[in-house]
MISE-9315 format. One record per residue (C-alpha): residue number from 1; residue in one letter; x, y, z negated. Coordinates in steps of 0.1 Angstrom, whole numbers. Each point is the difference from the previous one (the first is absolute). Layout:
BEGIN
[node NUM; "A"; [X; Y; Z]]
...
This chain:
BEGIN
[node 1; "M"; [-306; -27; 160]]
[node 2; "V"; [-10; 37; 0]]
[node 3; "L"; [-15; 13; -33]]
[node 4; "T"; [-30; 22; 7]]
[node 5; "Q"; [-10; 30; -21]]
[node 6; "E"; [-29; -20; -14]]
[node 7; "E"; [23; -29; -9]]
[node 8; "R"; [23; 25; -17]]
[node 9; "K"; [-28; 14; -20]]
[node 10; "A"; [-12; -35; -9]]
[node 11; "I"; [34; -7; -16]]
[node 12; "I"; [-1; 32; -20]]
[node 13; "L"; [-36; -6; -11]]
[node 14; "E"; [9; -35; -12]]
[node 15; "S"; [21; 14; -28]]
[node 16; "P"; [-15; -12; -33]]
[node 17; "S"; [7; 34; -14]]
[node 18; "G"; [-31; 14; 16]]
[node 19; "K"; [20; 31; 11]]
[node 20; "G"; [0; -8; 37]]
[node 21; "E"; [-29; 23; 10]]
[node 22; "E"; [16; 29; -19]]
[node 23; "W"; [34; -6; 17]]
[node 24; "L"; [-16; -2; 35]]
[node 25; "K"; [-18; 33; -6]]
[node 26; "A"; [32; 17; -12]]
[node 27; "N"; [13; 30; 20]]
[node 28; "P"; [27; -6; 26]]
[node 29; "L"; [32; -5; -20]]
[node 30; "Y"; [22; 25; 18]]
[node 31; "E"; [-8; 29; -23]]
[node 32; "G"; [0; -22; -31]]
[node 33; "A"; [33; -17; 10]]
[node 34; "R"; [17; 34; 0]]
[node 35; "N"; [-1; -4; -38]]
[node 36; "F"; [28; -25; 5]]
[node 37; "K"; [24; 28; -7]]
[node 38; "M"; [24; 11; 27]]
[node 39; "R"; [30; 13; -18]]
[node 40; "D"; [37; 9; 3]]
[node 41; "A"; [21; -27; -16]]
[node 42; "K"; [14; 16; -32]]
[node 43; "E"; [19; -28; -17]]
[node 44; "E"; [37; 10; -1]]
[node 45; "T"; [11; -33; 15]]
[node 46; "L"; [-20; 7; 32]]
[node 47; "L"; [3; 38; 1]]
[node 48; "Q"; [34; 0; 16]]
[node 49; "A"; [-12; -22; 29]]
[node 50; "H"; [-27; 25; 8]]
[node 51; "S"; [15; 33; -9]]
[node 52; "E"; [13; 8; 35]]
[node 53; "N"; [-31; -10; 20]]
[node 54; "R"; [-32; 7; -18]]
[node 55; "G"; [-32; 17; 12]]
[node 56; "G"; [-31; -5; 20]]
[node 57; "A"; [-13; -4; 35]]
[node 58; "E"; [31; 14; 18]]
[node 59; "E"; [24; -23; -19]]
[node 60; "F"; [-23; -29; 6]]
[node 61; "L"; [0; 7; 37]]
[node 62; "T"; [38; 2; 1]]
[node 63; "G"; [2; -33; -18]]
[node 64; "L"; [-25; -17; 23]]
[node 65; "K"; [19; 11; 31]]
[node 66; "E"; [32; -13; -15]]
[node 67; "L"; [-18; -33; -8]]
[node 68; "S"; [-13; -3; 35]]
[node 69; "G"; [34; 4; 14]]
[node 70; "R"; [18; -27; -20]]
[node 71; "S"; [-27; -26; -5]]
[node 72; "R"; [-9; -21; 31]]
[node 73; "A"; [-26; -20; -21]]
[node 74; "F"; [-18; 32; -10]]
[node 75; "R"; [-1; 12; 36]]
[node 76; "T"; [-13; -33; 12]]
[node 77; "F"; [-28; -2; -26]]
[node 78; "M"; [-9; 36; 8]]
[node 79; "E"; [-2; -6; 37]]
[node 80; "I"; [-16; -35; 5]]
[node 81; "C"; [-31; 2; -21]]
[node 82; "N"; [-31; 0; 23]]
[node 83; "H"; [-25; 7; -28]]
[node 84; "C"; [-17; -34; 3]]
[node 85; "G"; [-10; 1; -37]]
[node 86; "V"; [8; -37; -7]]
[node 87; "C"; [20; 11; -31]]
[node 88; "V"; [-28; 21; -15]]
[node 89; "D"; [-20; -27; -19]]
[node 90; "K"; [32; -19; -9]]
[node 91; "C"; [10; 28; -23]]
[node 92; "N"; [-13; -3; -36]]
[node 93; "M"; [1; 38; -3]]
[node 94; "W"; [-25; 3; 28]]
[node 95; "V"; [-21; -28; -14]]
[node 96; "S"; [-2; 18; -33]]
[node 97; "T"; [-4; 35; 12]]
[node 98; "G"; [-15; -1; 35]]
[node 99; "D"; [23; 30; 8]]
[node 100; "V"; [15; -4; 35]]
[node 101; "N"; [30; 21; -11]]
[node 102; "N"; [6; -27; -26]]
[node 103; "S"; [5; -26; 28]]
[node 104; "P"; [32; -8; 18]]
[node 105; "V"; [-9; 16; 33]]
[node 106; "G"; [-16; 30; -17]]
[node 107; "R"; [29; 7; -23]]
[node 108; "A"; [25; -4; 28]]
[node 109; "E"; [-20; 24; 22]]
[node 110; "L"; [5; 28; -26]]
[node 111; "V"; [37; 0; 10]]
[node 112; "R"; [-3; -12; 36]]
[node 113; "R"; [-19; 32; 9]]
[node 114; "I"; [31; 19; -10]]
[node 115; "Y"; [25; -24; 15]]
[node 116; "R"; [-17; 1; 34]]
[node 117; "K"; [5; 38; 2]]
[node 118; "G"; [38; -6; -1]]
[node 119; "N"; [21; 32; 0]]
[node 120; "S"; [-31; 21; 4]]
[node 121; "A"; [-13; -10; -35]]
[node 122; "R"; [-2; 28; -25]]
[node 123; "P"; [-4; 2; -38]]
[node 124; "E"; [-36; 10; 4]]
[node 125; "D"; [-6; -34; 16]]
[node 126; "V"; [9; -17; -33]]
[node 127; "D"; [-27; -5; -26]]
[node 128; "L"; [25; -10; -27]]
[node 129; "A"; [-27; -5; -27]]
[node 130; "K"; [-19; -24; 21]]
[node 131; "I"; [30; -19; 11]]
[node 132; "Y"; [12; -2; -36]]
[node 133; "T"; [-35; -12; -11]]
[node 134; "Y"; [-2; -29; 23]]
[node 135; "Y"; [36; -11; 3]]
[node 136; "Y"; [2; -4; -38]]
[node 137; "Q"; [-32; -21; 1]]
[node 138; "C"; [15; -26; 24]]
[node 139; "T"; [12; -29; -22]]
[node 140; "E"; [26; -11; 26]]
[node 141; "C"; [-15; -35; -1]]
[node 142; "R"; [6; -7; 38]]
[node 143; "R"; [-33; -18; 4]]
[node 144; "C"; [-8; 21; 31]]
[node 145; "S"; [32; -13; 17]]
[node 146; "V"; [-13; -36; -1]]
[node 147; "F"; [-31; 8; 20]]
[node 148; "C"; [13; 28; 23]]
[node 149; "P"; [2; -13; 36]]
[node 150; "F"; [31; 21; 5]]
[node 151; "G"; [16; -8; -34]]
[node 152; "I"; [-1; 36; -12]]
[node 153; "D"; [10; 1; -37]]
[node 154; "Q"; [-17; 29; -18]]
[node 155; "S"; [21; -7; -30]]
[node 156; "E"; [31; 10; 19]]
[node 157; "I"; [-17; 32; 13]]
[node 158; "T"; [-9; 7; -36]]
[node 159; "R"; [35; -6; -12]]
[node 160; "N"; [14; 23; 26]]
[node 161; "V"; [-24; 28; -6]]
[node 162; "R"; [4; -3; -38]]
[node 163; "E"; [38; 2; 5]]
[node 164; "V"; [-6; 34; 16]]
[node 165; "M"; [-23; 10; -28]]
[node 166; "T"; [26; -12; -26]]
[node 167; "E"; [28; 20; 16]]
[node 168; "I"; [-21; 32; -2]]
[node 169; "G"; [-8; -8; -36]]
[node 170; "K"; [-37; -10; 3]]
[node 171; "Q"; [-8; -31; -20]]
[node 172; "P"; [-26; -10; -26]]
[node 173; "D"; [9; 4; -37]]
[node 174; "Y"; [-2; -38; -6]]
[node 175; "V"; [25; -9; 28]]
[node 176; "V"; [24; 28; -10]]
[node 177; "S"; [-1; -7; -37]]
[node 178; "T"; [5; -38; 5]]
[node 179; "M"; [29; 5; 23]]
[node 180; "A"; [16; 25; -24]]
[node 181; "Q"; [-2; -27; -27]]
[node 182; "V"; [20; -24; 22]]
[node 183; "Y"; [27; 26; 6]]
[node 184; "R"; [2; 7; -37]]
[node 185; "V"; [0; -35; -16]]
[node 186; "G"; [-4; -25; 28]]
[node 187; "N"; [-37; -10; -2]]
[node 188; "N"; [-35; 14; 6]]
[node 189; "L"; [-11; 0; -36]]
[node 190; "G"; [29; 19; -13]]
[node 191; "L"; [12; -27; -23]]
[node 192; "N"; [35; 8; -14]]
[node 193; "P"; [24; -29; -10]]
[node 194; "K"; [-13; 1; -36]]
[node 195; "A"; [-36; -2; 11]]
[node 196; "T"; [8; -29; 24]]
[node 197; "G"; [18; -18; -28]]
[node 198; "S"; [-30; 4; -23]]
[node 199; "A"; [-23; -13; 26]]
[node 200; "V"; [22; -31; 6]]
[node 201; "D"; [2; -7; -37]]
[node 202; "F"; [-38; 2; -2]]
[node 203; "V"; [-4; -25; 28]]
[node 204; "K"; [25; -24; -17]]
[node 205; "E"; [-20; 3; -33]]
[node 206; "V"; [-33; -8; 18]]
[node 207; "L"; [16; -30; 17]]
[node 208; "K"; [13; -13; -33]]
[node 209; "D"; [-34; 3; -16]]
[node 210; "E"; [-17; -18; 30]]
[node 211; "T"; [25; -27; 7]]
[node 212; "G"; [20; -4; -32]]
[node 213; "K"; [32; 3; 20]]
[node 214; "D"; [27; 27; 2]]
[node 215; "I"; [-1; 8; 37]]
[node 216; "P"; [28; 24; 8]]
[node 217; "I"; [-3; 30; 24]]
[node 218; "P"; [36; 11; 7]]
[node 219; "M"; [5; 37; 4]]
[node 220; "N"; [30; 18; 17]]
[node 221; "K"; [20; -32; 2]]
[node 222; "S"; [31; 1; 22]]
[node 223; "K"; [8; -28; 25]]
[node 224; "A"; [-35; -16; -2]]
[node 225; "D"; [-9; -20; 31]]
[node 226; "M"; [-33; 19; 5]]
[node 227; "L"; [-14; 35; -6]]
[node 228; "L"; [-37; 1; -7]]
[node 229; "V"; [-17; 32; 12]]
[node 230; "P"; [-35; 2; -15]]
[node 231; "S"; [-25; 28; 5]]
[node 232; "S"; [3; 24; -30]]
[node 233; "A"; [-38; -7; -4]]
[node 234; "D"; [9; -36; -8]]
[node 235; "L"; [20; 12; -30]]
[node 236; "F"; [-26; 23; -14]]
[node 237; "V"; [-35; -11; 13]]
[node 238; "N"; [1; -33; 19]]
[node 239; "I"; [18; -19; -26]]
[node 240; "E"; [-17; -33; 9]]
[node 241; "T"; [18; 3; 33]]
[node 242; "F"; [33; 7; -17]]
[node 243; "K"; [-6; -30; -23]]
[node 244; "G"; [-4; -21; 31]]
[node 245; "Y"; [34; 11; 13]]
[node 246; "A"; [17; -7; -34]]
[node 247; "K"; [-15; -35; -4]]
[node 248; "Y"; [8; -10; 36]]
[node 249; "L"; [36; 12; 0]]
[node 250; "W"; [6; -16; -34]]
[node 251; "A"; [-16; -33; 9]]
[node 252; "T"; [21; -3; 32]]
[node 253; "K"; [32; 10; -18]]
[node 254; "R"; [7; 30; 22]]
[node 255; "D"; [30; 22; -10]]
[node 256; "Y"; [-17; 34; 4]]
[node 257; "T"; [-2; 35; -15]]
[node 258; "I"; [-21; 31; 2]]
[node 259; "S"; [16; 34; 1]]
[node 260; "T"; [-12; 31; -18]]
[node 261; "D"; [13; 20; 30]]
[node 262; "A"; [-20; -19; 26]]
[node 263; "T"; [-35; -8; -14]]
[node 264; "E"; [-22; 9; 29]]
[node 265; "A"; [-11; -23; 28]]
[node 266; "A"; [-23; 27; 13]]
[node 267; "N"; [13; 27; 24]]
[node 268; "F"; [-21; 32; 4]]
[node 269; "G"; [25; 11; 26]]
[node 270; "L"; [-22; -20; 24]]
[node 271; "F"; [-28; 26; -7]]
[node 272; "A"; [23; 30; 5]]
[node 273; "S"; [30; -3; 23]]
[node 274; "E"; [26; -24; 12]]
[node 275; "R"; [27; 19; -18]]
[node 276; "H"; [-16; -5; -34]]
[node 277; "L"; [-9; -36; 9]]
[node 278; "R"; [37; -8; 6]]
[node 279; "N"; [11; 19; -31]]
[node 280; "F"; [-23; -21; -22]]
[node 281; "G"; [10; -32; 17]]
[node 282; "D"; [37; 8; -5]]
[node 283; "I"; [-5; 2; -37]]
[node 284; "V"; [-6; -38; 0]]
[node 285; "V"; [28; -6; 25]]
[node 286; "K"; [26; 19; -21]]
[node 287; "D"; [-11; -17; -32]]
[node 288; "A"; [2; -35; 16]]
[node 289; "V"; [35; 8; 12]]
[node 290; "K"; [11; 14; -34]]
[node 291; "R"; [-12; -31; -18]]
[node 292; "G"; [15; -24; 25]]
[node 293; "V"; [-32; -20; 6]]
[node 294; "K"; [-4; -25; 29]]
[node 295; "T"; [-38; 4; 3]]
[node 296; "V"; [-26; 27; -6]]
[node 297; "V"; [-34; -13; -10]]
[node 298; "W"; [-29; 24; 8]]
[node 299; "G"; [-31; 1; -23]]
[node 300; "E"; [-36; 4; 9]]
[node 301; "C"; [-6; 32; 19]]
[node 302; "G"; [-15; 3; 35]]
[node 303; "H"; [15; 31; 15]]
[node 304; "G"; [32; -5; -21]]
[node 305; "W"; [5; -33; 17]]
[node 306; "R"; [-6; 16; 34]]
[node 307; "T"; [28; 25; -6]]
[node 308; "A"; [23; -27; -15]]
[node 309; "N"; [-7; -25; 28]]
[node 310; "N"; [6; 26; 28]]
[node 311; "Y"; [28; 22; -15]]
[node 312; "V"; [15; -13; -33]]
[node 313; "R"; [5; -35; 14]]
[node 314; "Y"; [24; 12; 27]]
[node 315; "E"; [19; 23; -23]]
[node 316; "L"; [5; -29; -24]]
[node 317; "A"; [10; -24; 28]]
[node 318; "K"; [28; 24; 10]]
[node 319; "R"; [14; -6; -35]]
[node 320; "G"; [-5; -38; 1]]
[node 321; "I"; [-31; 1; -23]]
[node 322; "E"; [-32; -19; 7]]
[node 323; "L"; [-35; 13; -5]]
[node 324; "L"; [-29; -22; -11]]
[node 325; "H"; [-35; 6; -12]]
[node 326; "V"; [-9; -17; -32]]
[node 327; "H"; [-28; -18; 19]]
[node 328; "Q"; [24; -15; 24]]
[node 329; "M"; [19; -15; -29]]
[node 330; "V"; [-30; -13; -18]]
[node 331; "A"; [-15; -16; 31]]
[node 332; "K"; [33; -19; 5]]
[node 333; "S"; [1; -10; -36]]
[node 334; "L"; [-35; -14; 2]]
[node 335; "E"; [8; -18; 32]]
[node 336; "R"; [30; -16; -16]]
[node 337; "G"; [-18; -10; -32]]
[node 338; "E"; [21; 22; -22]]
[node 339; "L"; [-29; 13; -20]]
[node 340; "R"; [-25; -18; -23]]
[node 341; "V"; [-34; 16; 4]]
[node 342; "D"; [-35; -6; -13]]
[node 343; "K"; [-26; 13; 25]]
[node 344; "S"; [-28; -4; -25]]
[node 345; "R"; [14; 31; -18]]
[node 346; "N"; [-11; 20; 30]]
[node 347; "D"; [-35; -14; 5]]
[node 348; "H"; [-19; 30; 14]]
[node 349; "L"; [-11; 4; 36]]
[node 350; "Y"; [28; 22; 16]]
[node 351; "N"; [0; 21; 31]]
[node 352; "Y"; [34; 11; 13]]
[node 353; "H"; [3; 36; 14]]
[node 354; "D"; [29; 4; 24]]
[node 355; "P"; [17; 34; -9]]
[node 356; "C"; [3; 20; 32]]
[node 357; "N"; [37; 3; -1]]
[node 358; "Y"; [6; -37; -6]]
[node 359; "A"; [-22; -11; 29]]
[node 360; "R"; [7; 28; 24]]
[node 361; "G"; [34; 13; -10]]
[node 362; "G"; [18; -26; -20]]
[node 363; "N"; [-5; -34; 16]]
[node 364; "L"; [-12; -14; -33]]
[node 365; "V"; [-32; -19; 7]]
[node 366; "N"; [6; -38; -5]]
[node 367; "E"; [19; 0; -33]]
[node 368; "P"; [-27; 16; -21]]
[node 369; "R"; [-25; -26; 13]]
[node 370; "Q"; [25; -29; -7]]
[node 371; "I"; [4; 13; -36]]
[node 372; "L"; [-38; 3; -6]]
[node 373; "K"; [-5; -35; 14]]
[node 374; "G"; [25; -13; -26]]
[node 375; "V"; [-12; 19; -31]]
[node 376; "V"; [-38; 5; 2]]
[node 377; "K"; [-29; -24; 4]]
[node 378; "E"; [-20; 17; 27]]
[node 379; "V"; [5; 29; 25]]
[node 380; "V"; [-26; 14; 24]]
[node 381; "T"; [7; 20; 31]]
[node 382; "S"; [-15; 33; 10]]
[node 383; "A"; [-11; 11; 34]]
[node 384; "H"; [29; 23; 5]]
[node 385; "E"; [34; -14; -10]]
[node 386; "K"; [36; -2; 10]]
[node 387; "E"; [8; 27; 26]]
[node 388; "E"; [-37; 10; 1]]
[node 389; "T"; [-1; 7; -38]]
[node 390; "Y"; [-17; 33; -11]]
[node 391; "C"; [20; 25; -19]]
[node 392; "C"; [-5; 5; -38]]
[node 393; "G"; [-7; 37; 8]]
[node 394; "A"; [28; 14; -22]]
[node 395; "G"; [31; -5; 20]]
[node 396; "G"; [20; 28; 17]]
[node 397; "G"; [0; 20; -33]]
[node 398; "L"; [-38; 1; -5]]
[node 399; "L"; [3; -15; -35]]
[node 400; "A"; [-2; 36; -13]]
[node 401; "D"; [-15; 7; -34]]
[node 402; "E"; [-19; 32; 10]]
[node 403; "K"; [-35; -4; -13]]
[node 404; "Q"; [-17; 8; 33]]
[node 405; "W"; [20; -29; 17]]
[node 406; "H"; [-13; -27; -23]]
[node 407; "E"; [-33; -5; 18]]
[node 408; "Y"; [16; 4; 34]]
[node 409; "R"; [25; -27; -8]]
[node 410; "C"; [-28; -23; -13]]
[node 411; "W"; [-18; 3; 33]]
[node 412; "A"; [32; -3; 21]]
[node 413; "G"; [7; -33; -17]]
[node 414; "W"; [-36; -13; 2]]
[node 415; "P"; [4; -18; 34]]
[node 416; "A"; [28; -22; -14]]
[node 417; "V"; [-18; -7; -33]]
[node 418; "H"; [-33; -6; 19]]
[node 419; "C"; [17; -27; 21]]
[node 420; "A"; [14; -17; -31]]
[node 421; "W"; [-33; 3; -18]]
[node 422; "K"; [-20; -16; 29]]
[node 423; "T"; [21; -32; -4]]
[node 424; "G"; [-15; -7; -34]]
[node 425; "A"; [34; 1; -17]]
[node 426; "D"; [2; 13; -35]]
[node 427; "V"; [37; 9; 1]]
[node 428; "L"; [17; 21; 26]]
[node 429; "V"; [37; -7; 4]]
[node 430; "S"; [25; 24; 14]]
[node 431; "P"; [38; 3; -5]]
[node 432; "C"; [2; 37; 6]]
[node 433; "A"; [7; 27; -27]]
[node 434; "I"; [-24; 25; 17]]
[node 435; "D"; [-27; -26; 4]]
[node 436; "K"; [3; -8; -37]]
[node 437; "A"; [-6; 36; -9]]
[node 438; "Q"; [-27; 6; 26]]
[node 439; "F"; [-22; -31; 1]]
[node 440; "P"; [-10; -1; -37]]
[node 441; "Q"; [-12; 36; 4]]
[node 442; "V"; [-20; -9; 32]]
[node 443; "I"; [-14; -31; -17]]
[node 444; "K"; [-11; 20; -30]]
[node 445; "Y"; [-15; 28; 20]]
[node 446; "H"; [-21; -23; 22]]
[node 447; "K"; [-10; -22; -29]]
[node 448; "V"; [13; -32; 17]]
[node 449; "G"; [4; -31; -22]]
[node 450; "M"; [37; -7; 8]]
[node 451; "E"; [34; 2; -16]]
[node 452; "M"; [33; 9; 15]]
[node 453; "V"; [34; -18; -4]]
[node 454; "G"; [33; -3; 17]]
[node 455; "I"; [16; -32; 13]]
[node 456; "M"; [28; -2; -25]]
[node 457; "D"; [-26; 4; -28]]
[node 458; "L"; [-15; -33; 12]]
[node 459; "V"; [34; -16; 4]]
[node 460; "G"; [9; 9; -35]]
[node 461; "N"; [-33; -12; -14]]
[node 462; "A"; [2; -34; 18]]
[node 463; "M"; [36; -8; -10]]
[node 464; "E"; [7; -27; -26]]
[node 465; "L"; [32; 10; -17]]
């Protein structure tokens, strides 16, 4: 089904916020989007990587030519698109902005025009500001690839172009600063071992108050069977999710530990370059080997699971270590009757949102549904689910805190929230750290009567200990 401009406008105007007309009348976002600061990465941990190859259009052109020479996938995607436009209305960025440059085919064309010139391309052919503007607005959600008749994956084009941008030192503040935190202390929030320990102690105290039981959360234990890798946000913000991990692992008598050196399921290298992606993944691999674990258990994070499932898994396997997502474990436990749960504790009407990188990049579609069936009373389905799910609008590094981006993100996430809202559900469920940060803001901005939770939140709430 093709979404017309009128249907797109109708979705925007349905926002209970009453701000739809104002948004539709807004000026084209290109000039405004330039406020998403293009900068040279300055953090000392990234500076060395960029110090020998930094600059502007000439350096970008050199990098693009090198990319074209080594990547067959990039060349294929550049050459086979016939501009049919099927992808345009499938992109939540186009739905929310109406800007053709913020569609998969439009965004790709900004680089394709240069690519097609081959060796005759010159620096003056490169509008670096415009390329930067739109390539850092792609959320890398891969929805376009599901509908493209040729299977063109704009996410991979975006990742390739961003890799060139990264190597010449052009990245948003938010992406650079987050990556720098990982290089410094091993997680996105910059939690040092003492802060991590304090967060864990707080969760244990809360669990004791709520359950009356001393539920241990082992830290830095050697020779445990399992290493739990949470998102750092689970330790500091999404503690209901972390409580769910702790309750489940304790109830099923798992021998596990968390490590203060590997407390980040997310991987912002996916938003920058393959080199950084591998570096961040290797942090977990090295820690798992050091601790002698048999299994690494991944926490709730969409893009983090995509990188783990497609890179970390194979590095661990080389060393005889298994990778599992916590949902895979919980689904099996419910199937085997290992958990005592009371569904009446989760008696709202729930709508499950498939995170992009679970459904389209991580092969994790069935297990979340199996879990929900086992721990809540009623779930309703939205019009766009599984591999056709809409993006939350904040992936790819768009979860920036710049003031001018707040409204933009709230509209970028509106198609997904709109789909959930139309089901009549009062609780939106998503097991993704970025969704958990983004959706509450979108819900609040649009004045939608919904709440937001993670799956492990519901598992922990339903469990009878």
